[in-house]
C-alpha positions in Angstrom: -85.5 -12.5 -79.1 -86.2 -13.7 -75.3 -84.0 -15.2 -73.1 -86.3 -18.5 -73.0 -85.1 -19.5 -76.9 -80.9 -18.0 -76.7 -81.2 -20.8 -73.5 -82.3 -23.2 -75.9 -80.3 -22.8 -78.8 -77.3 -22.8 -76.2 -78.6 -26.2 -75.5 -78.6 -27.2 -78.9 -75.4 -26.3 -79.4 -73.9 -27.9 -76.2 -75.9 -31.8 -77.9 -74.0 -30.6 -80.9 -70.9 -30.4 -79.6 -69.1 -33.8 -79.4 -67.6 -35.3 -76.2 -64.2 -36.3 -75.1 -64.0 -40.4 -74.5 -60.4 -41.2 -72.0 -58.2 -44.1 -73.2 -55.8 -46.0 -71.7 -52.1 -45.6 -72.1 -50.6 -48.0 -74.8 -47.8 -49.6 -73.7 -44.9 -49.7 -76.3 -43.6 -52.2 -78.4 -40.3 -53.8 -77.5 -38.8 -55.6 -74.1 -40.6 -55.4 -70.9 -39.3 -52.6 -68.3 -39.1 -53.9 -64.9 -39.7 -51.5 -62.0 -38.9 -54.1 -59.3 -35.0 -53.8 -61.0 -35.1 -50.6 -61.2 -36.4 -49.8 -57.3 -33.6 -52.6 -56.2 -30.8 -50.9 -58.1 -31.8 -47.6 -56.5 -31.9 -49.5 -53.4 -28.6 -51.0 -53.6 -27.1 -47.4 -54.9 -28.7 -46.2 -51.4 -27.3 -48.7 -49.5 -23.8 -48.5 -50.7 -23.6 -44.7 -50.4 -25.1 -45.3 -46.4 -22.4 -48.0 -45.9 -19.5 -45.4 -47.1 -20.7 -42.7 -45.2 -21.0 -45.3 -42.0 -17.4 -46.0 -42.8 -16.2 -42.1 -43.2 -17.7 -41.3 -39.6 -16.1 -44.2 -37.7 -13.0 -43.6 -39.4 -12.9 -40.4 -38.3 -14.2 -41.1 -34.8 -11.3 -43.3 -34.8 -8.7 -40.8 -35.5 -10.4 -38.5 -33.0 -10.3 -41.0 -30.6 -6.4 -41.4 -31.0 -5.7 -38.2 -30.9 -7.2 -37.3 -27.9 -5.5 -40.1 -26.3 -2.4 -38.8 -27.5 -3.5 -35.4 -26.2 -3.9 -37.2 -22.7 -0.7 -38.8 -22.8 1.0 -35.7 -23.7 -0.8 -33.2 -20.7 0.7 -36.5 -18.1 4.3 -36.3 -19.6 3.9 -32.4 -19.4 2.5 -32.7 -16.0 5.0 -35.1 -14.6 7.7 -33.3 -16.4 6.3 -30.1 -14.3 6.7 -32.0 -11.1 9.8 -33.0 -11.6 11.0 -29.6 -12.5 9.0 -28.3 -9.2 10.6 -30.8 -6.9 14.2 -30.3 -8.2 13.6 -26.5 -7.9 12.3 -26.7 -4.4 15.4 -29.1 -3.5 17.8 -26.7 -5.0 16.3 -23.8 -2.9 15.6 -25.6 0.4 20.0 -26.2 -0.2 20.5 -22.7 -1.1 19.1 -22.0 1.9 20.8 -24.0 4.1 23.9 -23.3 2.7 22.9 -19.1 3.5 21.9 -20.0 6.9 25.6 -22.0 7.2 27.2 -18.8 6.0 25.7 -16.1 8.1 26.2 -18.8 11.2 29.8 -19.0 10.4 30.2 -15.1 9.5 28.4 -14.3 13.2 30.2 -16.9 15.3 33.4 -15.3 13.7 32.6 -11.8 14.3 31.4 -12.6 17.7 34.6 -14.6 18.2 36.4 -11.6 17.1 34.3 -9.0 19.1 35.0 -11.4 22.2 39.2 -11.5 21.0 38.7 -7.7 21.1 36.9 -7.1 24.1 39.6 -9.2 26.4 42.5 -7.5 24.6 40.9 -4.5 26.0 40.0 -5.5 29.5 43.5 -6.6 29.7 44.8 -3.2 28.1 42.7 -1.5 30.7 42.8 -3.8 34.1 46.1 -1.4 35.3 43.7 1.5 35.6 41.8 0.0 38.5 39.1 -2.7 39.5 36.9 -0.2 40.1 36.8 1.1 36.2 37.1 -2.0 34.9 34.0 -3.8 36.7 31.8 -0.6 35.8 33.2 -0.7 32.1 32.2 -4.6 32.2 28.5 -3.4 33.6 28.5 -0.6 30.6 29.4 -3.6 28.4 26.7 -5.7 29.5 23.8 -3.5 29.1 25.4 -2.4 26.0 25.4 -5.9 24.5 21.9 -6.5 26.2 20.5 -3.3 24.6 22.0 -4.5 21.4 20.3 -8.0 21.3 16.9 -6.7 22.2 16.8 -4.1 19.2 18.2 -6.8 17.2 15.3 -9.3 18.5 13.0 -6.6 17.6 14.3 -6.1 14.1 13.8 -9.9 13.4 10.2 -9.9 14.7 9.5 -6.6 12.6 10.8 -8.4 9.6 9.2 -11.7 10.1 5.9 -10.2 10.7 6.4 -8.5 7.6 7.8 -10.5 5.1 5.4 -13.3 4.7 6.2 -16.7 3.1 4.0 -17.2 -0.3 3.7 -21.1 -0.2 2.1 -21.3 -3.5 2.9 -24.7 -4.9 0.0 -26.4 -3.9 -2.3 -23.8 -4.8 -5.0 -24.3 -7.7 -5.8 -21.2 -10.1 -8.9 -20.0 -7.8 -6.7 -20.2 -5.0 -3.8 -18.2 -6.9 -5.9 -15.7 -7.6 -7.1 -15.1 -4.5 -3.2 -15.4 -3.0 -2.9 -12.4 -5.6 -6.0 -10.0 -4.4 -4.7 -11.0 -0.5 -1.0 -9.6 -1.9 -2.7 -6.3 -4.1 -4.8 -5.8 -0.6 -1.5 -6.2 1.5 0.3 -3.9 -1.0 -2.1 -1.3 -0.9 -2.1 -0.9 2.9 1.7 -0.7 3.1 1.4 2.2 0.0 -1.2 3.9 2.8 0.8 3.2 5.5 4.0 5.2 4.1 2.0 7.7 2.7 0.5 8.3 6.1 4.0 8.4 7.2 5.6 10.8 4.9 2.8 13.4 5.1 3.4 13.2 9.2 7.2 13.3 8.4 6.5 16.8 6.2 4.0 18.2 8.9 6.7 17.4 11.5 9.4 19.0 9.8 6.8 22.1 9.0 6.5 22.2 12.9 10.0 22.2 13.4 11.1 25.0 10.6 8.2 27.1 12.0 9.1 26.9 15.7 12.7 27.3 14.8 11.6 30.5 13.3 9.9 31.4 16.4 12.2 31.1 18.2 15.0 33.0 16.4 12.6 35.7 16.1 12.1 35.6 19.9 15.8 35.5 20.6 16.3 38.3 18.1 13.8 40.3 20.2 15.1 39.4 23.9 18.5 40.9 22.5 17.1 43.8 21.5 15.3 43.9 25.0 18.7 43.1 26.5 20.3 45.7 24.6 17.8 48.7 25.4 17.5 47.7 29.2 21.6 47.8 29.2 21.8 51.0 27.6 18.6 52.3 29.7 20.8 51.3 32.9 23.9 53.0 31.7 22.1 56.5 30.7 20.7 56.2 34.4 24.1 55.7 35.5 25.2 58.4 33.5 22.5 60.9 34.5 23.0 63.4 37.2 21.1 62.6 40.6 18.8 66.1 40.2 17.9 65.1 36.3 16.9 61.6 37.5 15.2 62.8 40.7 13.0 65.0 38.7 12.1 62.6 36.0 11.0 60.5 38.7 9.2 63.4 40.3 7.2 63.8 36.8 6.3 60.6 36.8 4.9 59.9 40.1 3.2 63.8 39.3 1.7 62.3 35.9 0.5 58.9 38.0 -1.0 61.2 41.0 -4.5 61.6 39.8 -5.0 57.9 38.8 -3.7 57.0 42.5 -5.6 59.5 43.6 -8.6 58.3 42.3 -7.9 54.5 43.5 -7.1 55.4 46.9 -3.3 54.4 46.4 0.4 55.8 46.7 2.4 56.6 43.7 4.9 53.8 45.0 1.9 50.8 44.9 0.7 52.2 41.5 4.2 51.9 39.9 4.2 48.4 41.2 1.2 47.7 40.3 2.4 48.7 36.7 5.0 46.3 37.0 3.0 43.5 37.9 0.6 44.1 35.0 3.8 44.1 32.3 4.8 41.3 33.7 1.9 39.2 33.4 1.3 40.2 29.7 4.9 39.4 29.0 4.3 35.8 30.8 1.3 35.0 28.8 3.0 36.1 25.5 6.0 34.0 26.2 3.1 31.0 27.0 1.5 31.4 23.8 4.3 32.0 21.6 7.0 29.3 22.8 4.2 27.3 24.8 6.8 26.6 27.6 6.1 25.5 31.4 4.9 28.5 33.7 8.1 28.3 36.0 10.3 28.7 32.9 8.4 31.6 31.8 8.5 33.4 35.2 12.3 32.9 35.0 12.7 34.2 32.1 10.6 37.4 32.9 12.2 38.1 35.8 15.5 37.8 34.2 14.1 40.7 31.5 
């Protein structure tokens, strides 16, 4: 069976099969359906819902506005109360400062009056001791009073420079932060200065202790040297004359080779050695005690 015959059979089968014919939908029997009415009802329902949402939105917005107005009123009221409290506090602080100043002034006046009365009594009691003594006492009192006044003024100036006024009543938040940073830096500077002073005090105490120990050691050394010199002098006084002469002769004989080599006499060599020993003592005292040269020379001569 060829391909042509198969195609012909398929075409014949298609021709025999009935074709589908479309038909219009049937309208149901009964009352007619009004689609316009349905659409209108749906639109009315949507409008009612939209109007309800709009009314709810405006009601919520009205409540929020009322709450905002009430919050603003509370803020203004609190700000006014705070300003009033600050004013009252400032007035009380001014009154307290004025009262303190008045008490201090009264106390200083009473102290000055009492001191003047005591000085007058003292001068009247000592007036019988002579005009020269009283005038000298008066000049001394004036000098002492002027010095005290000067020291007091110095103290006041230093305290006024160190005690800074805050004046933070009119500052806002940013300026308060800057003020806090400034105070923190100032406190850090004061702490560093305090630490430096404490370290300097410790170093000075250590130096004083070290120098005191050196002075004690040197005083012990000088006392030992003094006792040795005293014993030598007493021994030389107790020795007979021939023994001292023989000892001196032995020393001169021991120094003779050096004297012959240098061309000096034994007395000159002895004087030179004593001079060298004195110079060594001076250098030792200078580097140990750090004293002036004339004091060291006087100390070595006394030894």
